[in-house]
C-alpha positions in Angstrom: 75.3 94.0 25.4 77.4 95.6 28.1 81.1 95.4 28.3 80.9 93.5 31.6 78.5 90.8 30.3 80.7 90.4 27.2 83.8 89.7 29.3 81.8 87.4 31.5 80.7 85.4 28.4 84.3 85.1 27.1 85.4 84.0 30.6 82.7 81.4 30.8 83.5 80.2 27.3 87.2 79.8 28.2 86.3 77.9 31.4 83.9 75.6 29.4 86.6 74.9 26.8 89.1 74.1 29.6 86.7 71.7 31.2 86.2 69.9 27.9 89.9 69.7 27.0 91.3 68.8 30.5 90.1 65.2 30.5 91.6 64.7 27.0 94.9 66.1 28.0 95.0 64.1 31.2 94.3 60.9 29.3 97.0 61.6 26.8 99.7 62.5 29.3 101.0 59.0 29.9 101.3 58.5 26.1 103.3 61.7 25.8 106.0 60.3 28.0 106.3 57.1 25.9 105.5 53.7 27.4 108.9 51.9 27.9 107.3 48.4 28.1 105.2 49.0 25.0 108.3 50.4 23.3 110.3 47.3 24.2 107.6 45.1 22.8 107.4 47.1 19.6 111.2 47.1 19.2 111.5 43.5 18.2 110.8 44.5 14.6 113.4 47.3 14.7 116.0 44.9 16.1 115.6 42.6 13.1 117.9 45.1 11.3 119.1 47.6 13.9 121.3 45.9 16.4 120.3 46.0 20.1 123.9 46.5 21.2 124.2 49.7 19.1 126.9 48.5 16.7 126.6 49.6 13.2 127.2 46.9 10.5 125.8 48.6 7.4 122.6 49.8 9.2 122.7 52.8 11.5 122.3 52.4 15.2 119.1 53.8 16.8 120.2 53.0 20.4 120.3 56.0 22.7 118.8 58.6 20.3 117.1 61.5 21.9 113.3 61.0 21.7 112.6 64.1 19.7 115.2 63.1 17.1 113.8 59.6 16.7 110.3 60.9 16.4 111.3 63.4 13.8 113.1 60.8 11.7 110.1 58.4 11.9 107.8 61.2 10.8 110.0 62.0 7.9 109.9 58.4 6.8 106.1 58.2 7.3 105.6 61.4 5.3 108.0 60.1 2.6 110.5 62.9 3.0 113.3 60.4 3.7 113.7 57.8 1.1 113.9 54.2 2.2 111.0 51.9 1.1 111.4 49.6 4.1 111.4 52.4 6.7 108.6 54.2 4.9 106.5 51.1 5.2 107.3 50.5 8.8 106.9 54.1 9.9 103.7 54.4 7.8 102.0 51.7 10.0 103.0 53.1 13.3 100.7 55.4 15.3 102.0 58.4 17.2 101.7 56.6 20.5 103.8 53.7 19.1 106.4 56.1 17.8 106.6 57.8 21.2 106.9 54.4 23.0 109.7 53.3 20.6 111.5 56.6 21.0 111.3 56.4 24.8 112.5 52.8 24.9 115.3 53.2 22.4 116.5 56.4 24.2 116.7 54.5 27.4 119.2 52.0 26.0 123.0 52.4 26.0 125.4 51.2 23.4 127.7 48.4 24.4 131.3 49.4 24.9 
C-alpha cells in the first residue's frame, strides 16, 4: 500500500466518523445547556427540603450554585462518595439530562435578600 493511499484511507475514516458522530452531538447540544423549564419542573422535589428563597435552616441552600459545582455534587451523591442516604437515593434516580436541567434552573435563581 502506498503512503498516499494510506493517508487517504485515514482521512476518509476520519470523515466517516465525523459524519456518524455529528448528528449525535447536534442532538445532545440542547441537553448540554440544561433545559430551564424541565429543571423548574424537576425542582419541586428539591424544594421539599431546600428552600426556594435560598435561606438555610438546617439544610444547605442550592440556589445560585454554578452548574458545574451542582453537577459534581450530584454525581458524588450518585456514586456514593458523599454520604447522605436521602441525597444518594435522589441523585441515584436522576439521569444526566435531569441533573443538567436542575443545575441550569437552580443556577438561574437568586437568593432573596
